[in-house]
C-alpha positions in Angstrom: 47.9 142.3 -9.9 48.2 140.9 -6.3 47.8 137.3 -7.5 50.4 137.8 -10.1 52.9 139.1 -7.5 52.3 136.0 -5.3 52.9 133.7 -8.2 56.1 135.5 -9.1 57.3 135.2 -5.5 56.7 131.4 -5.4 58.6 131.1 -8.6 61.5 132.9 -7.1 61.4 130.4 -4.1 61.3 127.5 -6.4 64.2 128.8 -8.3 66.3 129.1 -5.2 65.3 125.5 -4.2 64.2 126.8 -0.7 61.7 124.7 1.2 59.9 125.5 4.4 59.1 122.4 6.6 56.4 122.9 9.2 57.6 121.4 12.6 55.6 118.7 14.2 53.8 119.8 17.4 52.7 117.3 20.0 49.6 118.3 21.9 49.4 117.0 25.4 45.7 117.0 26.3 46.2 115.5 29.8 48.9 117.8 31.2 52.0 119.8 30.3 55.4 118.7 29.0 56.4 116.3 26.3 54.1 113.4 25.4 56.6 110.7 24.8 60.4 110.2 24.7 62.1 110.2 21.2 63.4 106.8 20.2 67.1 107.9 20.1 66.9 109.1 23.8 65.1 106.1 25.3 66.8 104.3 28.2 69.5 106.9 28.3 70.1 108.5 31.8 70.9 112.1 32.2 74.7 112.6 32.4 76.2 116.1 32.9 79.5 116.8 31.3 80.6 119.7 33.4 80.2 120.9 36.9 78.2 123.9 35.7 75.3 121.8 34.5 72.4 121.6 36.8 69.2 119.5 36.8 66.9 122.1 38.1 63.2 122.5 38.6 61.1 122.8 35.5 58.6 124.9 37.2 58.4 126.5 40.6 54.9 127.5 41.7 55.8 128.5 45.3 57.2 131.9 44.4 60.0 133.9 45.9 58.4 134.1 49.3 58.8 130.4 50.0 62.2 129.5 48.6 63.3 126.1 49.5 66.6 127.1 51.1 66.6 124.1 53.4 67.0 121.8 50.4 69.0 124.1 48.2 71.3 121.2 47.2 68.5 118.8 46.6 68.5 119.0 42.8 72.1 119.7 42.2 74.1 117.4 40.0 75.9 114.5 41.6 78.8 114.9 39.2 82.1 113.9 40.7 80.6 111.9 43.6 80.3 108.2 44.1 76.7 107.9 43.1 76.3 110.1 40.1 72.8 109.0 39.2 71.4 108.9 42.8 68.4 111.0 43.7 67.3 111.6 47.3 63.8 112.5 47.9 63.1 114.5 51.0 59.7 115.7 52.1 59.4 119.3 52.7 57.5 119.9 55.9 58.5 123.6 56.3 54.9 124.7 55.6 53.4 122.3 58.2 52.3 124.0 61.4 50.7 122.7 64.6 47.4 124.0 65.7 48.7 124.3 69.3 51.3 127.1 69.3 52.0 127.0 73.0 55.7 127.2 74.0 57.3 123.9 74.7 58.7 123.7 78.2 62.3 122.6 78.2 63.5 120.2 80.8 65.6 121.7 83.6 68.9 120.4 82.4 68.5 122.2 79.0 67.5 125.6 80.4 70.1 128.3 80.0 72.5 126.2 77.9 73.1 129.0 75.4 72.4 131.9 77.8 76.0 132.8 78.0 76.3 133.1 74.2 73.1 135.2 74.0 74.5 137.5 76.7 77.6 138.0 74.7 75.6 138.6 71.5 73.5 141.3 73.1 76.4 143.7 73.2 76.9 143.3 69.5 73.4 143.6 68.1 71.8 146.0 70.5 70.0 145.8 73.8 67.3 143.4 74.8 64.9 143.7 77.6 66.0 147.2 78.6 69.6 146.3 78.9 71.9 148.8 77.2 75.3 148.2 75.6 76.9 150.3 78.3 75.7 148.0 81.0 77.1 145.0 79.1 80.3 146.9 78.5 80.6 147.6 82.2 80.1 143.9 83.1 82.8 143.1 80.5 85.2 145.5 82.2 84.6 144.0 85.6 85.1 140.5 84.2 88.3 141.7 82.5 89.7 143.1 85.8 88.8 139.9 87.5 90.5 137.9 84.8 93.7 140.1 85.1 94.0 139.0 88.7 93.2 135.4 88.5 93.4 134.6 84.8 97.1 133.8 84.8 96.8 131.6 87.8 93.8 129.8 86.3 95.7 129.3 83.0 98.7 127.9 84.9 96.4 125.4 86.7 94.7 124.5 83.5 98.0 123.9 81.7 99.2 121.7 84.6 96.0 119.7 84.5 96.1 119.2 80.8 99.8 118.7 80.8 100.4 121.3 78.1 99.2 118.7 75.7 97.1 120.7 73.2 98.1 120.9 69.6 99.6 124.4 69.8 102.1 123.9 72.6 102.5 120.1 72.6 106.1 119.1 72.4 106.8 116.3 69.9 107.1 113.0 71.6 110.4 111.4 70.8 111.2 107.8 71.1 113.8 107.1 73.7 116.8 105.0 73.0 117.4 101.7 74.9 120.1 101.6 77.5 121.7 98.7 75.6 121.4 97.6 72.0 119.5 94.4 71.7 121.4 91.9 69.6 119.6 89.5 67.1 120.7 86.4 69.0 119.1 87.5 72.3 116.0 85.5 73.1 113.1 87.1 75.0 112.1 84.8 77.9 109.5 86.9 79.7 107.7 90.2 79.3 106.4 91.8 82.5 104.2 94.7 82.1 103.8 97.3 84.9 100.0 96.9 85.6 100.6 93.2 86.5 103.7 94.0 88.5 101.8 96.7 90.5 99.4 94.0 91.8 102.1 91.8 93.3 102.7 91.6 97.0 105.0 89.8 99.4 103.9 90.8 103.0 105.6 90.2 106.3 109.2 90.5 105.1 111.3 90.8 108.3 113.9 93.4 108.9 117.3 92.6 107.4 120.0 91.0 109.6 123.5 92.4 109.7 126.2 90.1 108.5 129.2 92.5 108.5 129.9 96.2 108.6 132.8 98.0 106.9 134.0 101.6 106.4 133.9 104.8 108.5 131.6 107.7 108.7 132.0 111.4 109.4 129.6 113.3 111.7 126.9 115.5 110.2 127.2 119.3 110.7 123.9 120.5 112.2 124.6 124.1 111.2 123.4 123.3 107.7 119.9 122.8 109.2 119.7 126.6 109.8 120.3 127.5 106.1 117.4 129.2 104.4 116.9 131.2 101.2 118.1 134.4 102.7 121.2 132.8 104.1 122.1 130.5 101.2 125.5 128.9 101.1 127.6 128.1 98.0 128.0 124.5 97.1 131.7 123.6 97.3 133.6 121.2 95.0 135.1 118.4 97.1 137.4 116.0 95.3 136.7 112.6 96.8 136.5 109.2 95.2 133.2 107.4 95.2 133.3 103.6 94.6 130.5 102.1 92.6 131.6 98.5 92.6 129.2 96.0 91.2 128.1 92.8 92.9 130.5 90.2 91.6 133.5 92.5 91.9 132.8 93.0 95.7 135.3 90.9 97.6 133.0 90.7 100.7 130.1 89.3 98.6 132.4 86.8 97.0 133.4 85.6 100.4 129.8 85.5 101.7 128.5 83.7 98.6 130.3 80.6 99.8 128.3 80.3 103.0 125.4 82.8 103.2 122.5 83.3 100.9 121.7 82.4 97.3 120.7 85.8 95.7 123.2 88.6 95.8 122.9 92.3 94.8 123.6 95.9 95.8 121.1 98.3 97.3 121.1 100.4 94.1 120.3 97.4 92.0 117.6 96.2 94.3 116.0 99.7 94.5 115.9 99.9 90.7 114.1 96.5 90.4 111.7 97.3 93.3 110.8 100.7 91.8 110.7 99.6 88.2 107.0 100.5 87.9 107.8 104.1 88.5 110.6 104.4 85.9 110.3 105.9 82.5 113.9 105.8 81.2 115.5 102.6 80.0 117.9 100.7 82.2 119.4 97.2 82.3 120.7 94.7 84.8 122.8 91.7 84.1 122.0 88.4 85.9 124.2 85.4 86.2 122.8 82.1 87.3 125.4 79.6 88.7 123.8 76.5 90.1 121.2 77.6 92.6 122.6 81.1 93.0 121.8 84.4 91.3 124.1 87.4 91.0 122.6 90.8 89.9 125.2 93.1 88.3 125.3 96.4 86.6 127.4 97.0 83.5 130.6 99.0 84.2 130.9 102.6 82.9 127.3 103.0 82.1 124.7 105.6 83.1 123.2 103.3 85.7 125.0 105.2 88.5 123.8 108.6 87.2 120.7 110.2 88.8 117.8 111.0 86.5 116.2 114.5 86.5 112.4 115.0 85.9 112.1 111.5 84.7 108.4 111.2 85.6 107.5 114.8 84.6 104.6 115.5 82.2 107.1 117.4 80.1 110.5 115.6 80.6 113.7 117.1 79.2 114.2 116.7 75.5 116.9 114.6 74.0 119.3 117.3 72.8 122.9 116.5 73.6 124.1 120.1 72.8 121.6 121.6 75.2 122.5 122.5 78.8 119.2 120.9 80.0 119.4 117.6 78.0 118.7 114.5 80.1 122.3 113.3 80.2 123.7 116.7 81.1 121.1 117.1 83.8 121.9 113.6 85.1 125.6 114.5 85.3 124.8 117.7 87.1 122.5 116.0 89.6 125.1 113.3 90.4 127.8 116.0 90.8 125.5 117.9 93.2 124.7 114.8 95.3 128.3 113.7 95.7 129.5 117.2 96.7 126.6 118.0 99.0 126.8 114.7 100.9 130.5 115.5 101.7 130.1 119.3 102.3 127.6 118.9 105.2 130.0 116.8 107.2 132.6 117.7 109.9 135.7 116.9 108.0 138.2 117.9 110.7 136.9 115.6 113.4 137.5 111.9 114.0 135.3 109.4 112.1 133.0 106.8 113.4 134.5 103.5 112.4 133.1 100.0 112.0 135.0 96.8 112.8 136.3 96.4 109.3 137.7 99.0 107.0 136.5 100.0 103.6 137.1 97.0 101.3 137.6 99.1 98.2 140.3 101.5 99.5 143.9 101.0 98.3 146.9 102.5 99.9 147.1 105.2 97.3 143.5 106.4 98.0 143.8 106.9 101.7 142.4 110.3 102.7 140.7 110.9 99.3 137.8 108.5 99.7 134.3 109.8 100.5 132.7 109.2 103.9 130.7 106.0 103.4 130.0 102.9 105.4 128.8 99.5 104.0 126.4 97.3 105.8 126.0 93.8 104.4 122.6 92.4 105.3 120.5 89.4 104.5 116.7 88.9 104.2 114.7 85.7 104.2 112.2 85.8 101.4 110.6 82.3 102.1 110.8 79.1 100.1 114.6 78.9 100.4 115.3 82.4 99.0 117.9 84.3 101.1 118.9 87.7 99.8 122.3 89.2 100.6 122.9 92.9 99.7 125.5 95.6 100.3 123.8 98.8 101.7 125.3 102.2 102.4 125.3 104.9 105.0 126.4 108.5 104.3 126.9 110.0 107.7 126.3 109.6 111.4 125.1 112.0 114.1 124.0 112.2 117.7 120.4 113.3 118.2 118.9 115.3 121.1 118.5 112.2 123.3 122.2 111.3 122.8 121.5 108.4 120.6 123.7 107.6 117.6 121.8 107.6 114.3 122.8 106.7 110.8 121.9 109.1 108.0 121.3 108.8 104.2 122.0 112.2 102.6 120.6 113.1 99.2 120.2 116.4 97.3 117.3 117.7 95.2 118.4 120.1 92.6 116.6 123.0 90.8 117.7 123.6 87.2 115.0 125.8 85.6 111.7 126.4 87.4 110.0 127.5 84.1 110.6 124.1 82.6 110.1 122.0 85.6 106.7 122.9 87.0 106.9 126.6 87.6 107.7 126.4 91.3 110.5 128.8 92.1 112.4 127.7 95.2 113.7 131.1 96.2 110.2 132.3 96.5 108.4 129.3 98.1 111.0 127.2 99.8 110.8 129.1 103.2 107.1 129.6 103.2 105.7 126.7 101.1 108.2 123.9 101.4 105.4 121.4 101.0 104.5 122.7 97.6 108.2 122.4 96.5 108.4 118.8 97.8 105.1 117.9 96.1 106.4 119.2 92.8 109.6 117.2 93.2 107.5 114.1 94.0 105.6 114.6 90.8 108.6 115.1 88.6 111.1 112.7 90.3 108.8 110.0 91.7 111.2 107.2 90.7 114.3 108.8 92.0 112.8 109.6 95.4 111.3 106.1 95.7 114.7 104.5 95.0 116.4 106.8 97.6 113.8 105.8 100.2 114.2 102.1 99.5 117.9 102.3 99.8 117.5 104.0 103.2 115.1 101.3 104.3 117.3 98.5 103.2 120.4 100.0 104.9 118.4 100.6 108.1 119.1 104.4 108.2 117.4 106.3 111.0 117.0 109.5 109.1 117.0 110.5 105.4 118.3 114.0 104.9 117.3 116.1 101.8 119.2 119.1 100.6 117.7 121.8 98.3 120.4 122.9 95.9 119.7 125.4 93.1 121.8 126.9 90.3 123.3 130.3 91.0 122.2 131.3 87.5 119.7 129.5 85.4 122.0 129.3 82.4 125.1 128.1 84.4 125.2 124.5 85.5 128.7 124.7 87.2 127.8 126.9 90.2 125.2 126.1 92.8 123.9 127.2 96.2 122.3 125.4 99.1 118.9 126.9 99.9 117.8 124.6 102.8 117.6 121.1 104.2 114.9 118.8 105.4 114.8 115.4 107.1 112.4 112.5 107.4 112.2 109.0 108.9 112.3 106.6 106.0 109.2 104.7 107.0 107.2 107.9 107.3 108.5 109.3 104.1 107.6 106.0 102.3 104.0 106.4 103.5 103.9 110.0 102.3 105.1 109.1 98.8 102.7 106.1 98.6 105.5 103.6 98.5 104.2 100.1 99.3 107.1 97.9 100.4 105.0 94.8 100.2 104.6 95.4 96.5 108.3 96.2 96.1 109.2 92.9 97.7 106.6 91.2 95.6 108.2 92.5 92.3 111.7 91.4 93.4 110.5 88.0 94.4 108.7 87.5 91.1 111.8 88.4 89.1 113.9 86.0 91.3 111.4 83.1 90.8 111.5 83.6 87.0 115.3 83.6 86.9 115.6 80.6 89.2 113.6 78.5 86.8 116.1 79.2 84.0 119.1 77.1 83.2 122.6 78.3 84.1 123.9 81.2 82.1 123.7 84.9 81.6 120.5 86.9 81.4 119.6 90.6 81.1 116.6 92.6 82.4 115.9 95.8 80.5 113.2 98.4 80.9 111.6 99.1 77.5 112.5 102.7 76.6 109.0 103.5 75.3 106.6 101.0 76.9 105.7 100.3 80.6 107.2 96.9 80.7 110.5 95.1 81.5 111.9 92.2 79.4 114.1 89.3 80.4 116.6 88.2 77.7 118.7 85.1 77.5 122.1 86.4 76.3 125.3 84.6 75.3 127.8 84.0 78.1 130.5 86.1 76.5 128.3 89.2 76.2 129.8 92.4 77.8 133.1 90.7 78.5 135.0 93.3 76.4 133.5 96.0 78.5 134.6 94.3 81.6 138.2 94.1 80.3 138.2 97.8 79.4 136.9 98.6 82.8 139.7 96.7 84.6 142.3 98.6 82.5 140.8 102.0 83.4 140.4 101.2 87.1 136.7 100.6 86.7 134.3 101.2 89.5 135.6 104.6 90.7 133.9 108.0 90.1 135.9 111.1 90.9 134.1 114.4 91.2 
């Protein structure tokens, strides 16, 4: 019966046309795994088609206790990378141990490198070596109290040293605009970078000789030397006319050019050229070469006569014309303060000290409204046939303790916002730490102070008087108070601010020599607005003539505050 059932079952299978095929098994007698590669898969590299595919280990005999975490990405797919078929073989030496288990002695410079981090971690993960969390917490409180006292001071010092130049509080650096638009037809003759100019020197330049003296001076009021922060005095508005006549418009220089010298300029122009390596803002000076003579001029109705504020600061004022503390508004404010301060500290009701000739720029209508100023026309011999003639200025005169008559140069330093200009508040430190206040001004206004010092040296002033003028309120630039005064001898102050006159004369002589080699015509020297260099351009002869005509119509050369 059983055999009959089997036969019937096979017939049913045959009837259904079902067939069972026994698979082929390959026996690997020498190892484990497949014996040979099928023909259709030969010479075909493995290529995954999704990031989830992994070419992992076929067998791991190490067990869970020795997981290869160090090379966890060793067998991962290279899908999406540059070398998708690359395989990197790295030997695993984690199970290799030295027989000598002695502790390796570190060199002295490596000891304790991470001790501070370990000390901080002890308070988080428990105590080590018998030191409890409460002891660590106590130390932390002591350090916190100490940081409260000196932390703010330390941060201020750090911010000053780094210049507030980290990524979080770094102000975006804006490209400054040039003082004059460079036209396409201007030709660059020479580029003089500041590192080369700083190495020049012209020693043994003798003191200037007086050619003629003009104008009259009022006497300085010594009562202003007793002003301090507690007895501050308001800055008054004094309506007087200040003449800022350029070189070629000066009638005295026109007369002298026929017989004396071959290079002509004003003290402001010379100071700008001699201190060019300290400048950051752009400026320009026009040069006319006629025969063997050079005339250095400034363009009329420009910002050349305005005083810069925080030009050499690490964080100079930003270019925002609508802001009260924009560079132009601060320059107008500083010029306003200087003109009024230089006239307020004088004895207006007393007779003036007069030179032989009167002020050459005064007309009959301006009598009595012109500021106290005297002009001294001097000449210097710069060797090799170069004779410089310049108009220099004095602001006042006084009689010292010995009864000697001395000429003064009066200038004013102004405070606009201590939080934005170094953090030195004048009302707190001017009486007790005046040196710190002056050092901060030397850092922020190095170029301006150097130009003032050179102007005093060129004019032969006996003393240079500085006034400290601050805003009555930080957000009001129209009202100011005088907080104190200070005076120096120009030579001593030049040494104090590291002003090398040999280098200043060397820079000027280098510029003169380059210009003397050119053909007759008009040239322009401009400080690059964003690079430490000056450029000499050859410009057409009719350049800036329209500006000169407009200046004549508007009584150019006068500034009335």
